[in-house]
N, CA, C and O atoms as CSV, one atom per row, in Angstrom:
chain,resi,resn,atom,element,x,y,z
A,1,UNK,N,N,89.965,85.245,113.141
A,1,UNK,CA,C,90.119,86.346,111.617
A,1,UNK,C,C,89.404,85.200,110.765
A,1,UNK,O,O,89.612,83.988,110.830
A,2,UNK,N,N,88.711,85.736,110.133
A,2,UNK,CA,C,88.577,84.966,108.703
A,2,UNK,C,C,88.894,85.822,107.837
A,2,UNK,O,O,88.532,86.992,107.720
A,3,UNK,N,N,89.980,84.854,106.881
A,3,UNK,CA,C,90.592,85.458,105.556
A,3,UNK,C,C,89.737,84.874,104.612
A,3,UNK,O,O,89.358,83.729,104.860
A,4,UNK,N,N,89.423,85.317,103.768
A,4,UNK,CA,C,88.989,84.642,102.178
A,4,UNK,C,C,89.389,85.240,101.101
A,4,UNK,O,O,88.966,86.387,100.951
A,5,UNK,N,N,90.306,84.673,100.037
A,5,UNK,CA,C,90.023,85.081,99.005
A,5,UNK,C,C,89.524,85.497,98.001
A,5,UNK,O,O,88.463,84.905,97.804
A,6,UNK,N,N,89.815,86.470,96.990
A,6,UNK,CA,C,88.262,86.695,95.816
A,6,UNK,C,C,89.496,86.585,94.960
A,6,UNK,O,O,90.724,86.676,94.943
A,7,UNK,N,N,88.145,86.271,94.089
A,7,UNK,CA,C,88.480,85.722,92.718
A,7,UNK,C,C,87.758,85.813,91.789
A,7,UNK,O,O,86.634,85.425,92.108
A,8,UNK,N,N,87.838,86.255,90.384
A,8,UNK,CA,C,86.542,86.183,89.576
A,8,UNK,C,C,87.550,86.646,87.936
A,8,UNK,O,O,88.547,87.243,87.527
A,9,UNK,N,N,86.323,85.804,87.501
A,9,UNK,CA,C,87.141,85.876,85.658
A,9,UNK,C,C,86.530,87.209,84.858
A,9,UNK,O,O,86.798,87.574,83.713
A,10,UNK,N,N,85.682,87.778,85.763
A,10,UNK,CA,C,85.409,88.934,85.339
A,10,UNK,C,C,86.586,90.244,85.629
A,10,UNK,O,O,86.228,91.416,85.515
A,11,UNK,N,N,87.653,89.963,85.916
A,11,UNK,CA,C,88.591,91.071,86.405
A,11,UNK,C,C,89.958,90.366,85.958
A,11,UNK,O,O,90.033,89.191,86.316
A,12,UNK,N,N,90.824,90.760,85.392
A,12,UNK,CA,C,92.078,90.228,84.830
A,12,UNK,C,C,92.532,89.211,85.981
A,12,UNK,O,O,92.398,89.496,87.172
A,13,UNK,N,N,93.065,88.035,85.545
A,13,UNK,CA,C,93.666,87.441,86.607
A,13,UNK,C,C,95.000,87.929,87.118
A,13,UNK,O,O,95.752,88.520,86.343
A,14,UNK,N,N,95.336,87.720,88.362
A,14,UNK,CA,C,96.567,87.933,88.594
A,14,UNK,C,C,97.886,87.601,87.808
A,14,UNK,O,O,97.941,86.652,87.027
A,15,UNK,N,N,98.843,88.359,88.036
A,15,UNK,CA,C,99.855,87.858,86.939
A,15,UNK,C,C,101.064,88.478,87.848
A,15,UNK,O,O,101.776,89.396,87.441
A,16,UNK,N,N,101.218,87.824,89.210
A,16,UNK,CA,C,102.130,87.732,89.431
A,16,UNK,C,C,102.121,87.094,91.279
A,16,UNK,O,O,101.771,85.947,91.002
A,17,UNK,N,N,102.224,87.082,92.427
A,17,UNK,CA,C,102.544,86.316,93.636
A,17,UNK,C,C,101.243,87.412,94.333
A,17,UNK,O,O,101.431,87.973,95.413
A,18,UNK,N,N,100.235,87.552,93.710
A,18,UNK,CA,C,99.342,87.727,94.618
A,18,UNK,C,C,97.891,87.657,94.374
A,18,UNK,O,O,97.521,87.397,93.228
A,19,UNK,N,N,97.060,87.846,95.261
A,19,UNK,CA,C,95.533,87.486,94.581
A,19,UNK,C,C,94.388,88.574,94.492
A,19,UNK,O,O,94.508,89.495,95.299
A,20,UNK,N,N,93.584,88.606,93.866
A,20,UNK,CA,C,92.512,89.810,93.186
A,20,UNK,C,C,92.343,90.779,94.274
A,20,UNK,O,O,92.650,91.952,94.059
A,21,UNK,N,N,91.807,90.357,95.623
A,21,UNK,CA,C,91.476,90.842,97.045
A,21,UNK,C,C,91.612,89.884,98.023
A,21,UNK,O,O,91.609,88.691,97.722
A,22,UNK,N,N,91.717,90.218,99.022
A,22,UNK,CA,C,91.746,89.569,100.108
A,22,UNK,C,C,90.788,90.083,101.266
A,22,UNK,O,O,90.929,91.246,101.646
A,23,UNK,N,N,89.960,89.390,101.761
A,23,UNK,CA,C,88.489,89.716,102.629
A,23,UNK,C,C,89.123,89.241,103.974
A,23,UNK,O,O,89.679,88.144,104.031
A,24,UNK,N,N,89.032,90.128,105.137
A,24,UNK,CA,C,89.316,89.883,106.528
A,24,UNK,C,C,87.971,90.669,107.415
A,24,UNK,O,O,87.877,91.886,107.574
A,25,UNK,N,N,87.101,89.745,107.870
A,25,UNK,CA,C,85.886,89.492,108.341
A,25,UNK,C,C,85.060,90.521,107.410
A,25,UNK,O,O,84.260,89.912,106.699
A,26,UNK,N,N,85.040,92.113,107.200
A,26,UNK,CA,C,84.192,92.593,106.346
A,26,UNK,C,C,84.897,93.755,105.646
A,26,UNK,O,O,84.265,94.724,105.226
A,27,UNK,N,N,86.350,93.622,105.521
A,27,UNK,CA,C,86.853,94.697,105.029
A,27,UNK,C,C,87.736,93.760,103.781
A,27,UNK,O,O,88.141,92.622,104.016
A,28,UNK,N,N,87.861,94.185,102.968
A,28,UNK,CA,C,88.481,93.796,101.550
A,28,UNK,C,C,89.386,94.668,101.044
A,28,UNK,O,O,89.160,95.855,100.808
A,29,UNK,N,N,90.559,94.012,100.850
A,29,UNK,CA,C,92.064,94.745,100.633
A,29,UNK,C,C,91.541,94.490,98.821
A,29,UNK,O,O,91.397,93.337,98.414
A,30,UNK,N,N,91.351,95.447,98.075
A,30,UNK,CA,C,91.802,95.299,96.680
A,30,UNK,C,C,93.287,95.567,95.842
A,30,UNK,O,O,93.979,96.581,95.743
A,31,UNK,N,N,93.413,94.463,95.401
A,31,UNK,CA,C,95.037,94.910,94.902
A,31,UNK,C,C,94.755,95.570,93.791
A,31,UNK,O,O,93.640,95.556,93.270
A,32,UNK,N,N,95.952,96.323,93.262
A,32,UNK,CA,C,96.105,97.136,92.337
A,32,UNK,C,C,95.272,96.401,90.726
A,32,UNK,O,O,95.290,95.223,90.371
A,33,UNK,N,N,94.673,97.480,90.089
A,33,UNK,CA,C,94.205,96.904,88.797
A,33,UNK,C,C,94.392,98.000,88.031
A,33,UNK,O,O,94.099,99.169,88.281
A,34,UNK,N,N,95.165,97.289,86.587
A,34,UNK,CA,C,95.472,98.070,85.388
A,34,UNK,C,C,94.044,97.951,84.419
A,34,UNK,O,O,93.044,97.263,84.626
A,35,UNK,N,N,94.270,98.658,83.567
A,35,UNK,CA,C,93.219,98.398,82.423
A,35,UNK,C,C,93.510,97.238,81.196
A,35,UNK,O,O,93.513,97.240,79.965
A,36,UNK,N,N,93.734,96.326,82.207
A,36,UNK,CA,C,93.299,95.237,81.242
A,36,UNK,C,C,91.953,94.552,80.891
A,36,UNK,O,O,91.051,94.489,81.726
A,37,UNK,N,N,91.862,94.164,79.945
A,37,UNK,CA,C,90.582,93.183,79.443
A,37,UNK,C,C,90.718,92.184,79.831
A,37,UNK,O,O,91.587,91.388,79.475
A,38,UNK,N,N,89.610,91.969,80.909
A,38,UNK,CA,C,90.194,90.186,81.471
A,38,UNK,C,C,90.297,88.926,80.331
A,38,UNK,O,O,91.140,88.034,80.432
A,39,UNK,N,N,89.213,89.009,79.136
A,39,UNK,CA,C,89.505,87.517,78.243
A,39,UNK,C,C,90.723,87.679,77.523
A,39,UNK,O,O,91.309,86.700,77.061
A,40,UNK,N,N,91.266,89.169,77.357
A,40,UNK,CA,C,92.823,89.199,76.404
A,40,UNK,C,C,93.718,89.672,77.529
A,40,UNK,O,O,94.819,90.060,77.138
A,41,UNK,N,N,93.581,89.710,78.373
A,41,UNK,CA,C,94.843,89.827,79.276
A,41,UNK,C,C,95.832,91.486,78.440
A,41,UNK,O,O,96.974,91.879,78.679
A,42,UNK,N,N,95.033,91.925,77.706
A,42,UNK,CA,C,95.488,93.085,77.071
A,42,UNK,C,C,95.468,94.207,77.519
A,42,UNK,O,O,95.353,94.143,78.743
A,43,UNK,N,N,95.518,95.193,77.169
A,43,UNK,CA,C,95.378,96.956,77.615
A,43,UNK,C,C,94.365,96.802,76.728
A,43,UNK,O,O,94.269,95.989,75.809
A,44,UNK,N,N,93.381,97.920,77.190
A,44,UNK,CA,C,91.870,98.324,76.519
A,44,UNK,C,C,92.488,99.105,75.659
A,44,UNK,O,O,91.950,98.794,74.596
A,45,UNK,N,N,93.226,99.873,75.440
A,45,UNK,CA,C,94.080,100.862,74.509
A,45,UNK,C,C,94.735,101.858,74.741
A,45,UNK,O,O,94.986,102.128,75.916
A,46,UNK,N,N,95.137,102.578,73.833
A,46,UNK,CA,C,96.470,103.893,74.602
A,46,UNK,C,C,95.780,104.874,74.924
A,46,UNK,O,O,96.412,105.874,75.265
A,47,UNK,N,N,94.334,104.941,74.933
A,47,UNK,CA,C,93.171,106.037,75.456
A,47,UNK,C,C,93.380,106.239,76.851
A,47,UNK,O,O,93.481,105.318,77.662
A,48,UNK,N,N,93.446,107.500,77.132
A,48,UNK,CA,C,93.267,107.193,78.573
A,48,UNK,C,C,92.801,107.037,79.776
A,48,UNK,O,O,93.232,106.546,80.820
A,49,UNK,N,N,91.082,107.946,79.174
A,49,UNK,CA,C,90.202,107.851,79.286
A,49,UNK,C,C,89.546,106.296,79.372
A,49,UNK,O,O,89.020,105.774,80.355
A,50,UNK,N,N,89.753,105.709,77.982
A,50,UNK,CA,C,89.279,104.331,78.272
A,50,UNK,C,C,90.018,103.478,79.182
A,50,UNK,O,O,89.558,102.420,79.612
A,51,UNK,N,N,91.385,104.023,79.532
A,51,UNK,CA,C,92.132,102.912,80.351
A,51,UNK,C,C,91.306,103.418,81.832
A,51,UNK,O,O,91.252,102.508,82.660
A,52,UNK,N,N,90.847,104.360,82.146
A,52,UNK,CA,C,90.410,105.156,83.285
A,52,UNK,C,C,88.841,103.992,83.692
A,52,UNK,O,O,88.334,103.656,84.762
A,53,UNK,N,N,88.559,103.729,82.469
A,53,UNK,CA,C,86.805,103.186,82.857
A,53,UNK,C,C,87.449,102.161,83.088
A,53,UNK,O,O,87.502,101.985,84.305
A,54,UNK,N,N,88.204,101.046,82.276
A,54,UNK,CA,C,88.638,99.992,82.400
A,54,UNK,C,C,89.207,99.367,83.536
A,54,UNK,O,O,89.157,98.158,83.762
A,55,UNK,N,N,89.814,100.330,84.330
A,55,UNK,CA,C,89.962,99.985,85.142
A,55,UNK,C,C,89.239,100.164,86.810
A,55,UNK,O,O,89.675,99.973,87.945
A,56,UNK,N,N,87.764,100.685,86.174
A,56,UNK,CA,C,87.031,101.175,87.195
A,56,UNK,C,C,86.434,99.913,87.192
A,56,UNK,O,O,86.224,99.299,88.238
A,57,UNK,N,N,85.951,99.196,85.343
A,57,UNK,CA,C,85.235,97.831,85.696
A,57,UNK,C,C,85.487,97.029,86.502
A,57,UNK,O,O,84.852,96.449,87.383
A,58,UNK,N,N,87.223,97.019,85.881
A,58,UNK,CA,C,87.733,95.727,86.840
A,58,UNK,C,C,87.697,95.763,88.155
A,58,UNK,O,O,87.491,94.694,88.730
A,59,UNK,N,N,87.912,97.158,89.062
A,59,UNK,CA,C,87.343,97.444,90.130
A,59,UNK,C,C,85.762,96.762,90.752
A,59,UNK,O,O,85.290,96.164,91.718
A,60,UNK,N,N,85.499,97.180,89.803
A,60,UNK,CA,C,83.740,97.026,89.935
A,60,UNK,C,C,83.243,95.556,90.204
A,60,UNK,O,O,82.319,95.363,90.993
A,61,UNK,N,N,83.931,94.409,89.469
A,61,UNK,CA,C,83.873,93.380,89.329
A,61,UNK,C,C,84.390,92.229,90.312
A,61,UNK,O,O,83.959,91.078,90.386
A,62,UNK,N,N,85.513,92.875,91.114
A,62,UNK,CA,C,86.553,92.465,92.213
A,62,UNK,C,C,85.472,92.868,93.426
A,62,UNK,O,O,85.270,92.130,94.391
A,63,UNK,N,N,84.881,94.018,93.244
A,63,UNK,CA,C,84.183,94.406,94.392
A,63,UNK,C,C,83.045,93.583,94.496
A,63,UNK,O,O,83.000,92.944,95.547
A,64,UNK,N,N,82.152,93.421,93.744
A,64,UNK,CA,C,81.046,92.709,93.417
A,64,UNK,C,C,81.563,90.990,93.934
A,64,UNK,O,O,80.856,90.539,94.835
A,65,UNK,N,N,82.288,90.393,93.618
A,65,UNK,CA,C,82.976,89.048,94.099
A,65,UNK,C,C,83.080,89.241,95.254
A,65,UNK,O,O,82.985,88.240,95.965
A,66,UNK,N,N,83.223,90.058,95.665
A,66,UNK,CA,C,83.600,89.930,97.385
A,66,UNK,C,C,82.221,90.499,98.300
A,66,UNK,O,O,82.153,90.316,99.515
A,67,UNK,N,N,81.337,91.086,97.650
A,67,UNK,CA,C,80.036,90.846,98.115
A,67,UNK,C,C,79.909,92.699,97.888
A,67,UNK,O,O,79.034,93.319,98.492
A,68,UNK,N,N,80.224,92.924,97.591
A,68,UNK,CA,C,80.376,94.594,97.630
A,68,UNK,C,C,79.747,95.817,96.609
A,68,UNK,O,O,78.764,95.494,95.942
A,69,UNK,N,N,80.123,96.802,96.507
A,69,UNK,CA,C,80.073,97.102,95.484
A,69,UNK,C,C,81.214,98.741,95.374
A,69,UNK,O,O,81.681,99.347,96.339
A,70,UNK,N,N,81.379,99.066,93.977
A,70,UNK,CA,C,82.260,100.266,94.258
A,70,UNK,C,C,82.135,101.425,95.196
A,70,UNK,O,O,83.108,102.163,95.350
A,71,UNK,N,N,81.108,101.628,95.784
A,71,UNK,CA,C,80.134,102.698,96.810
A,71,UNK,C,C,80.876,102.171,97.878
A,71,UNK,O,O,80.849,102.859,98.899
A,72,UNK,N,N,81.366,101.397,97.907
A,72,UNK,CA,C,81.764,100.627,99.535
A,72,UNK,C,C,83.058,100.660,99.511
A,72,UNK,O,O,83.423,99.799,100.311
A,73,UNK,N,N,84.148,101.273,98.951
A,73,UNK,CA,C,85.015,101.657,98.705
A,73,UNK,C,C,85.777,103.047,100.029
A,73,UNK,O,O,85.602,104.235,99.756
A,74,UNK,N,N,86.465,102.698,101.191
A,74,UNK,CA,C,86.740,103.649,102.024
A,74,UNK,C,C,88.056,104.505,101.525
A,74,UNK,O,O,88.358,105.596,102.008
A,75,UNK,N,N,88.863,103.772,100.377
A,75,UNK,CA,C,90.352,104.454,100.606
A,75,UNK,C,C,90.569,104.046,99.454
A,75,UNK,O,O,90.865,102.866,99.262
A,76,UNK,N,N,90.467,104.937,98.456
A,76,UNK,CA,C,91.047,104.750,96.583
A,76,UNK,C,C,92.443,105.407,96.419
A,76,UNK,O,O,92.743,106.545,96.780
A,77,UNK,N,N,93.034,104.735,95.973
A,77,UNK,CA,C,95.052,104.881,95.741
A,77,UNK,C,C,94.617,104.519,94.151
A,77,UNK,O,O,94.144,103.541,93.573
A,78,UNK,N,N,95.094,106.008,93.748
A,78,UNK,CA,C,95.285,106.070,91.972
A,78,UNK,C,C,96.606,106.546,91.586
A,78,UNK,O,O,96.876,107.745,91.658
A,79,UNK,N,N,97.381,105.746,91.211
A,79,UNK,CA,C,98.740,106.142,90.315
A,79,UNK,C,C,98.596,106.355,89.051
A,79,UNK,O,O,97.858,105.630,88.384
A,80,UNK,N,N,99.121,107.151,88.634
A,80,UNK,CA,C,99.434,107.918,87.212
A,80,UNK,C,C,100.355,108.281,86.612
A,80,UNK,O,O,101.052,109.117,87.187
A,81,UNK,N,N,100.760,107.859,85.279
A,81,UNK,CA,C,101.663,107.980,84.850
A,81,UNK,C,C,101.923,110.021,84.583
A,81,UNK,O,O,102.976,110.635,84.758
A,82,UNK,N,N,101.022,110.405,84.285
A,82,UNK,CA,C,101.013,111.839,84.225
A,82,UNK,C,C,99.642,112.231,84.895
A,82,UNK,O,O,98.491,111.985,84.535
A,83,UNK,N,N,100.240,113.075,86.229
A,83,UNK,CA,C,99.240,114.069,87.003
A,83,UNK,C,C,98.634,114.709,85.945
A,83,UNK,O,O,97.684,113.942,85.786
A,84,UNK,N,N,98.507,115.524,85.145
A,84,UNK,CA,C,97.882,116.587,84.497
A,84,UNK,C,C,96.317,115.610,83.835
A,84,UNK,O,O,95.340,116.037,83.220
A,85,UNK,N,N,96.614,114.403,84.231
A,85,UNK,CA,C,95.217,113.602,83.782
A,85,UNK,C,C,93.993,113.462,85.004
A,85,UNK,O,O,92.941,112.823,84.983
A,86,UNK,N,N,94.478,114.172,85.868
A,86,UNK,CA,C,94.198,114.074,87.070
A,86,UNK,C,C,92.421,114.683,87.149
A,86,UNK,O,O,91.479,114.360,87.872
A,87,UNK,N,N,92.542,115.508,86.230
A,87,UNK,CA,C,90.829,116.316,86.105
A,87,UNK,C,C,90.033,115.246,85.693
A,87,UNK,O,O,88.986,115.093,86.324
A,88,UNK,N,N,90.378,114.157,84.421
A,88,UNK,CA,C,90.193,113.613,83.266
A,88,UNK,C,C,89.312,112.605,84.325
A,88,UNK,O,O,88.096,112.466,84.194
A,89,UNK,N,N,90.177,111.851,85.504
A,89,UNK,CA,C,89.777,110.748,86.311
A,89,UNK,C,C,88.597,111.646,87.152
A,89,UNK,O,O,87.653,110.976,87.570
A,90,UNK,N,N,88.584,112.581,87.332
A,90,UNK,CA,C,87.730,113.053,88.389
A,90,UNK,C,C,86.230,113.010,87.939
A,90,UNK,O,O,85.245,112.804,88.648
A,91,UNK,N,N,86.294,113.272,86.479
A,91,UNK,CA,C,85.312,113.307,85.637
A,91,UNK,C,C,84.727,111.764,85.558
A,91,UNK,O,O,83.585,111.483,85.922
A,92,UNK,N,N,85.483,110.991,85.135
A,92,UNK,CA,C,84.979,109.658,85.219
A,92,UNK,C,C,84.855,108.960,86.364
A,92,UNK,O,O,84.307,107.858,86.368
A,93,UNK,N,N,85.348,109.523,87.458
A,93,UNK,CA,C,85.214,108.951,88.939
A,93,UNK,C,C,83.307,108.961,88.941
A,93,UNK,O,O,82.523,108.013,88.981
A,94,UNK,N,N,83.132,110.009,88.899
A,94,UNK,CA,C,82.000,110.927,88.954
A,94,UNK,C,C,81.101,109.981,88.647
A,94,UNK,O,O,80.305,109.626,89.516
A,95,UNK,N,N,81.061,109.215,86.929
A,95,UNK,CA,C,80.400,108.472,86.708
A,95,UNK,C,C,80.314,107.342,87.133
A,95,UNK,O,O,79.348,106.697,86.725
A,96,UNK,N,N,81.160,106.745,87.990
A,96,UNK,CA,C,80.968,105.357,88.659
A,96,UNK,C,C,80.599,105.421,90.164
A,96,UNK,O,O,79.695,104.604,90.334
A,97,UNK,N,N,80.842,105.906,91.076
A,97,UNK,CA,C,80.665,106.424,92.290
A,97,UNK,C,C,79.678,107.632,92.488
A,97,UNK,O,O,79.472,108.575,91.723
A,98,UNK,N,N,79.074,107.332,93.822
A,98,UNK,CA,C,77.960,108.054,94.468
A,98,UNK,C,C,78.747,108.673,95.617
A,98,UNK,O,O,79.876,108.399,96.025
A,99,UNK,N,N,77.628,109.820,96.144
A,99,UNK,CA,C,78.819,110.835,97.076
A,99,UNK,C,C,77.773,109.827,98.383
A,99,UNK,O,O,76.667,109.321,98.190
A,100,UNK,N,N,78.452,109.809,99.427
A,100,UNK,CA,C,80.013,110.309,99.681
A,100,UNK,C,C,80.837,109.482,98.784
A,100,UNK,O,O,80.599,108.320,98.455
A,101,UNK,N,N,81.914,110.273,98.397
A,101,UNK,CA,C,83.106,109.888,97.961
A,101,UNK,C,C,83.897,109.273,98.857
A,101,UNK,O,O,83.853,109.659,100.025
A,102,UNK,N,N,85.080,107.817,98.342
A,102,UNK,CA,C,85.800,107.605,99.568
A,102,UNK,C,C,87.001,108.344,99.663
A,102,UNK,O,O,87.240,109.175,98.787
A,103,UNK,N,N,88.050,108.109,100.899
A,103,UNK,CA,C,89.281,108.681,101.074
A,103,UNK,C,C,89.859,108.708,99.965
A,103,UNK,O,O,89.206,107.905,99.299
A,104,UNK,N,N,91.017,109.284,99.042
A,104,UNK,CA,C,91.874,109.377,98.441
A,104,UNK,C,C,92.718,109.620,98.040
A,104,UNK,O,O,92.809,110.840,98.181
A,105,UNK,N,N,93.987,109.070,97.296
A,105,UNK,CA,C,95.078,109.862,96.959
A,105,UNK,C,C,95.421,109.579,95.686
A,105,UNK,O,O,95.121,108.458,95.274
A,106,UNK,N,N,96.190,110.610,94.691
A,106,UNK,CA,C,96.733,110.293,93.317
A,106,UNK,C,C,97.690,110.442,94.030
A,106,UNK,O,O,97.796,111.029,95.107
A,107,UNK,N,N,98.690,109.691,93.187
A,107,UNK,CA,C,99.754,109.150,93.230
A,107,UNK,C,C,100.947,109.536,91.754
A,107,UNK,O,O,100.857,108.908,90.699
A,108,UNK,N,N,101.727,110.370,91.920
A,108,UNK,CA,C,102.358,110.441,90.228
A,108,UNK,C,C,103.430,109.530,90.191
A,108,UNK,O,O,104.431,109.803,90.854
A,109,UNK,N,N,103.385,108.304,89.405
A,109,UNK,CA,C,104.940,107.500,89.033
A,109,UNK,C,C,105.778,107.666,88.011
A,109,UNK,O,O,105.594,108.652,87.298
A,110,UNK,N,N,106.524,107.047,87.804
A,110,UNK,CA,C,107.524,106.621,86.720
A,110,UNK,C,C,107.206,105.553,85.526
A,110,UNK,O,O,107.518,105.588,84.336
A,111,UNK,N,N,106.546,104.694,86.202
A,111,UNK,CA,C,106.061,103.462,85.090
A,111,UNK,C,C,104.969,102.691,85.908
A,111,UNK,O,O,104.796,102.928,87.103
A,112,UNK,N,N,104.341,101.890,85.315
A,112,UNK,CA,C,103.068,100.718,85.647
A,112,UNK,C,C,103.508,99.889,84.871
A,112,UNK,O,O,104.045,100.115,83.787
A,113,UNK,N,N,103.225,98.427,85.593
A,113,UNK,CA,C,102.938,97.170,84.338
A,113,UNK,C,C,102.302,97.392,82.985
A,113,UNK,O,O,101.275,98.020,82.726
A,114,UNK,N,N,103.036,96.814,82.260
A,114,UNK,CA,C,102.429,96.305,80.810
A,114,UNK,C,C,102.223,98.044,80.287
A,114,UNK,O,O,101.172,98.302,79.701
A,115,UNK,N,N,102.918,98.827,80.445
A,115,UNK,CA,C,102.842,100.339,80.253
A,115,UNK,C,C,101.706,100.924,80.333
A,115,UNK,O,O,101.366,101.730,79.467
A,116,UNK,N,N,100.839,100.589,81.498
A,116,UNK,CA,C,99.658,101.458,81.607
A,116,UNK,C,C,99.848,102.676,81.730
A,116,UNK,O,O,100.938,103.228,81.580
A,117,UNK,N,N,98.720,103.256,82.038
A,117,UNK,CA,C,98.651,104.807,82.120
A,117,UNK,C,C,98.193,105.217,83.482
A,117,UNK,O,O,98.509,106.306,83.962
A,118,UNK,N,N,97.338,104.216,84.196
A,118,UNK,CA,C,96.804,104.530,85.552
A,118,UNK,C,C,96.823,102.937,86.251
A,118,UNK,O,O,97.073,101.839,85.756
A,119,UNK,N,N,96.439,103.361,87.621
A,119,UNK,CA,C,96.461,101.998,88.364
A,119,UNK,C,C,95.838,102.134,89.489
A,119,UNK,O,O,96.211,103.117,90.129
A,120,UNK,N,N,94.961,101.460,90.004
A,120,UNK,CA,C,94.522,101.713,91.468
A,120,UNK,C,C,93.665,100.221,92.159
A,120,UNK,O,O,93.037,99.230,91.785
A,121,UNK,N,N,94.173,100.908,93.431
A,121,UNK,CA,C,93.644,99.622,94.734
A,121,UNK,C,C,92.843,100.141,95.602
A,121,UNK,O,O,92.673,101.331,95.337
A,122,UNK,N,N,92.207,99.770,96.617
A,122,UNK,CA,C,91.454,100.311,97.449
A,122,UNK,C,C,91.244,99.497,98.529
A,122,UNK,O,O,91.446,98.299,98.327
A,123,UNK,N,N,90.924,99.801,99.524
A,123,UNK,CA,C,89.740,99.243,100.682
A,123,UNK,C,C,88.622,99.106,100.925
A,123,UNK,O,O,88.256,100.054,101.620
A,124,UNK,N,N,87.994,98.558,100.769
A,124,UNK,CA,C,86.250,98.790,101.018
A,124,UNK,C,C,85.886,98.082,102.262
A,124,UNK,O,O,86.739,97.407,102.840
A,125,UNK,N,N,84.533,98.200,102.773
A,125,UNK,CA,C,84.066,97.600,104.192
A,125,UNK,C,C,82.413,97.351,103.453
A,125,UNK,O,O,81.632,98.201,103.025
A,126,UNK,N,N,82.259,95.629,103.523
A,126,UNK,CA,C,81.167,95.147,103.111
A,126,UNK,C,C,80.162,94.962,104.464
A,126,UNK,O,O,80.514,94.933,105.643
A,127,UNK,N,N,79.117,94.873,104.035
A,127,UNK,CA,C,77.992,94.623,105.164
A,127,UNK,C,C,77.991,93.496,105.823
A,127,UNK,O,O,77.140,93.289,106.688
């Protein structure tokens, strides 16, 4: 089993005892991304849509650093402070992904790091 730690400066640095992603053979386990701007490590804004786009941009950077893309994600987990924003997530997700879409879960949570409104993690398979 070949295990590789994935890291890129195009996504926020890990703010704890974890890696941005870990690749085992051709499977990549993506750590949760919140809407931090990589250069400042601050939330992009309080606007929910902007936060979702930043999370997808961060995930894109980590996917690319692992040799894949968002469309290689096979399972996506979305953590939301407010599940009423789910339709907005769907609209924005359609801008970033092509069909067939990944398996997905949306989970309502009480709080997220740095007071973010959304966090996502996932699993992708590269060639």
